[in-house]
C-alpha positions, 0 to 999 in steps of 0.5 A, a space after each residue: 500500500 503506497 499512499 495512506 493519508 492523501 490530504 486534510 479532510 477536515 478541521 473540527 473543533 468545539 465551540 461555545 456557540 457554533 452559530 456565532 463561530 460560523 457567523 464570525 468566520 463568515 463576516 471576518 474571513 469570508 467563509 461560505 458557511 452552512 449548517 455544517 460549517 464551511 466546505 473548501 473545494 480544491 483540485 488534486 494533481 489529477 484535476 479531480 474535485 476535492 473538499 476539506 470541511 471546517 466545522 465547529 461542534 457544540 462544546 458538549 459533543 462526545 464525537 471526539 471521545 475518547 480524546 479529551 481534546 477540543 479538536 479533531 483532525 479528519 484526514 483523507 485516505 485511500 482504501 480505508 479498509 486496507 489501511 485500518 487492517 495495516 494500522 491494527 497490525 502496527 498496534 494503532 488503537 482503532 476506535 469503533 467500526 468503519 462506517 460507510 455513507 454515500 459521501 465516503 467511508 469513515 474510521 477512527 484511530 488514536 494517535 500516540 498522544 491520545 488524539 482521536 483522528 477521523 480517517 475518511 475515504 471520500 466520495 467528493 462527487 456526492 457533494 457536487 
């Protein structure tokens, strides 16, 4: 398996007021926000449409658990199923079961500092 992570899929963080955060970033930094945050569109080196998601989460979210951090990174990957097998063999902690949606497959791991990381095998065209 050559590639593992191919890019940043998302930046997720806890916010005291998600609507106020989205409004602030929209007003001051020009983010095109919606209910989920902001989606940044870009092209990979082959010219394919790709996205990176920026999303504030409610302060009380449990989505980042078991990590106690205020943030979580989402990394774009190729062949998530095979990567999870390799990571498990390497002794990486896998959190839960892989989930599949029309916009991609998701898996979760913990890094060496206990940060929860979301791995995403995207189907970017589902957003177009």
